[in-house]
VOMI-388410 format. One record per residue (C-alpha): residue in three letters; y, x, z; chain. Coordinates in pm, 1 decimal, padded with zeros to 6 digits. Layout:
<sites>
res_Y_X_Z_chain
ALA_Y_X_Z_A
...
</sites>
This chain:
<sites>
res_Y_X_Z_chain
MET_19465.3_-00947.1_07545.4_A
SER_19582.2_-01237.5_07337.7_A
LEU_19825.4_-01484.7_07481.0_A
GLN_19632.6_-01806.2_07504.2_A
ARG_19778.2_-02133.1_07613.5_A
ILE_19562.7_-02397.8_07771.6_A
CYS_19641.0_-02764.2_07728.3_A
THR_19768.9_-02902.9_08056.0_A
TRP_19609.5_-03240.2_07988.8_A
CYS_19262.3_-03169.0_07850.7_A
SER_19225.5_-02794.0_07925.5_A
VAL_19134.3_-02707.2_07567.3_A
ILE_19254.2_-02371.5_07438.3_A
ILE_19559.5_-02413.7_07217.8_A
GLU_19505.3_-02203.2_06907.4_A
LYS_19776.9_-01969.1_06783.7_A
HIS_19823.4_-02160.3_06459.4_A
GLU_19871.1_-02486.0_06648.1_A
HIS_20220.6_-02605.7_06706.6_A
ARG_20285.7_-02600.8_07079.2_A
PHE_20451.5_-02902.8_07226.9_A
TYR_20578.8_-02928.3_07580.4_A
ILE_20582.0_-03244.0_07791.8_A
ASP_20775.2_-03192.1_08115.3_A
GLY_20741.4_-02817.5_08062.5_A
ASN_20364.0_-02834.4_08023.8_A
ALA_20202.6_-02706.9_07705.9_A
VAL_19979.5_-02962.8_07539.1_A
CYS_19753.5_-02938.8_07235.7_A
ASP_19799.4_-03120.4_06905.1_A
SER_19559.4_-03401.7_06990.4_A
CYS_19723.4_-03475.0_07324.0_A
GLU_20064.2_-03464.4_07159.8_A
ALA_19944.0_-03711.9_06898.2_A
GLU_19797.8_-03931.7_07169.5_A
TYR_20121.5_-03917.3_07367.2_A
PHE_20332.8_-04023.3_07069.5_A
GLY_20076.4_-04227.4_06878.4_A
ASP_20054.9_-04524.9_07113.8_A
ASP_20297.7_-04747.0_06925.7_A
GLU_20126.6_-04688.3_06591.5_A
GLU_19843.8_-04924.4_06683.5_A
ASP_19959.5_-05269.4_06583.2_A
GLY_19701.3_-05520.1_06694.4_A
</sites>
């Protein structure tokens, strides 16, 4: 019985070694966190 978190946005299983980030109290995975914060990195 391992405690698994599921990403609220894409429903992927968040691995134990992954840093868990919360947006509005919802756990999201690393990729969704990067997507959420990475928008302004695209200068075009």
